[in-house]
C-alpha positions in Angstrom: 4.1 -18.9 34.7 2.8 -21.4 37.2 1.2 -24.5 35.7 0.8 -27.7 37.6 -0.5 -31.0 36.4 -2.5 -32.7 39.2 -3.3 -35.9 37.4 -4.4 -37.1 33.8 -7.6 -35.2 34.0 -6.8 -32.1 36.1 -4.4 -29.2 35.9 -4.0 -25.9 37.7 -2.9 -22.9 35.6 -2.1 -19.3 36.8 -4.6 -16.8 35.3 -3.4 -14.4 32.6 -5.3 -11.6 30.9 -6.1 -13.8 28.0 -8.2 -16.0 30.3 -10.5 -13.2 31.4 -13.4 -14.1 29.0 -13.2 -17.8 30.0 -13.0 -17.0 33.6 -16.0 -14.5 33.3 -18.0 -17.2 31.6 -17.3 -19.6 34.5 -18.4 -17.0 37.0 -21.5 -15.9 35.0 -22.8 -19.3 34.2 -22.5 -20.3 37.9 -23.5 -17.0 39.4 -26.4 -18.3 41.4 -24.4 -21.3 42.6 -21.3 -19.3 43.7 -23.1 -16.3 45.2 -24.4 -18.5 48.0 -20.9 -18.4 49.4 -19.0 -15.6 47.7 -19.7 -11.9 48.0 -17.6 -10.8 45.1 -19.5 -12.7 42.5 -22.0 -10.0 41.8 -19.1 -7.4 41.4 -17.9 -9.3 38.2 -20.4 -8.1 35.6 -18.2 -8.4 32.5 -14.8 -9.7 31.5 -13.5 -6.1 31.8 -14.1 -6.4 35.5 -11.4 -9.0 35.7 -8.8 -6.8 33.9 -7.6 -5.1 37.0 -7.6 -8.1 39.4 -5.6 -10.4 37.1 -2.4 -8.3 37.3 -2.7 -8.3 41.1 -2.9 -12.1 41.1 0.2 -12.2 38.8 2.1 -9.8 41.0 1.3 -12.0 44.0 2.7 -15.0 42.3 5.8 -13.0 41.1 6.4 -11.8 44.7 6.1 -15.4 46.1 3.0 -14.4 47.9 0.3 -16.7 46.8 -1.6 -17.1 43.5 -5.0 -17.4 41.9 -5.3 -20.1 39.2 -7.8 -21.9 37.2 -8.6 -25.6 37.7 -9.0 -27.4 34.4 -10.7 -30.7 34.1 -10.1 -32.4 30.8 -8.9 -29.1 29.4 -12.1 -27.1 30.5 -12.0 -24.4 33.1 -14.2 -25.6 35.9 -13.0 -23.7 39.0 -10.4 -21.7 40.8 -7.9 -22.4 43.5 -5.7 -19.9 45.3 -3.2 -19.4 48.0 -4.0 -16.4 50.0 -1.2 -14.4 51.5 1.9 -16.6 52.5 3.4 -15.8 55.9 7.0 -16.8 55.3 8.0 -16.2 59.0 5.6 -18.9 60.2 5.6 -20.7 56.8 1.9 -20.8 56.6 -0.9 -20.0 54.1 -4.5 -20.6 53.5 -6.2 -22.2 50.4 -9.5 -21.1 48.8 -11.3 -22.8 46.0 -14.5 -22.7 44.0 -16.0 -25.2 41.5 -18.6 -25.0 38.8 -21.9 -26.7 39.7 -21.6 -29.2 36.8 -18.1 -30.3 38.0 -19.1 -31.0 41.5 -19.0 -34.7 42.7 -16.1 -35.8 40.7 -13.4 -35.4 43.3 -11.8 -32.4 41.4 -11.2 -30.1 44.3 -10.1 -32.9 46.6 -7.5 -34.0 44.1 -6.4 -30.5 43.3 -6.0 -29.5 47.0 -4.2 -32.9 47.8 -1.7 -32.3 44.9 -1.2 -28.7 46.0 -0.6 -29.7 49.6 2.2 -32.1 48.4 3.7 -29.1 46.5 3.3 -26.6 49.4 4.9 -29.0 52.0 7.6 -30.6 49.9 8.6 -28.0 47.4 7.8 -24.7 49.1 8.7 -25.9 52.6 5.5 -24.5 54.2 4.5 -25.9 57.7 0.8 -25.0 58.0 -2.1 -24.7 55.7 -5.6 -23.4 56.6 -8.9 -23.7 54.8 -12.0 -21.6 55.9 -15.4 -22.5 54.9 -18.9 -21.2 55.7 -20.3 -23.5 58.2 -23.4 -24.2 56.1 -21.3 -25.0 53.0 -21.2 -28.8 53.4 -19.6 -29.5 50.1 -16.7 -27.1 50.8 -16.3 -28.5 54.3 -16.0 -32.0 53.0 -12.7 -31.2 51.4 -10.6 -30.5 54.5 -12.3 -33.2 56.4 -11.6 -35.8 53.7 -7.9 -34.7 53.5 -7.3 -35.0 57.2 -7.3 -31.4 58.3 -8.0 -30.6 62.0 -11.1 -28.5 62.8 -9.7 -25.6 64.9 -12.9 -23.6 65.6 -15.7 -21.5 64.4 -15.6 -17.7 63.8 -19.1 -16.5 64.6 -20.6 -14.2 62.0 -17.2 -14.3 60.2 -18.4 -13.4 56.7 -21.1 -11.1 55.6 -23.1 -12.4 52.6 -25.5 -9.9 51.0 -28.1 -9.9 53.7 -26.8 -12.1 56.5 -23.8 -13.2 58.3 -22.3 -16.7 58.0 -20.3 -18.5 60.7 -16.8 -19.7 59.3 -15.1 -22.9 60.4 -11.3 -23.0 60.3 -9.4 -26.1 59.4 -5.6 -26.6 59.5 -3.1 -29.1 58.4 0.6 -29.3 59.4 3.4 -30.7 57.4 4.2 -33.2 60.0 0.5 -34.6 59.8 0.5 -34.8 56.0 1.3 -38.1 54.4 2.9 -37.2 51.1 1.2 -39.0 48.3 
């Protein structure tokens, strides 16, 4: 299965069924923090709620159609990163990520996304990567901005969150604009 070493502290590992308790603990202990930006958080009320979704993530990876993986910092699960659907005709995908509140401010997501971009552009031969963030999620927006993505535009009321709409900002990066690290 997919496992990727970002650096000495960080690794990315495809989720398997045996991770469901650990993943649930990450979600549950960060519920208030994550639900500000993610509607699905409240739908995960026990580790069993992850049993049906993990096989879908594994199948997506097996079908070469993206993945959902854990981010480990010094061995501890601190977040998630994933490739949404891969459009092989246009060689494009989008990246999504989340991080526990306690792990913020250490450059973990920036380093993970940067390493993933190297892999996507050099190993997978993709040409375009997008990141969408809620316009008010300043920490999330900082990732594509630090990594040199271009801001493409805003989708007004692009995401429903519990009791209100959030505008979404879309960023993109092309292979020709990425300096491989």
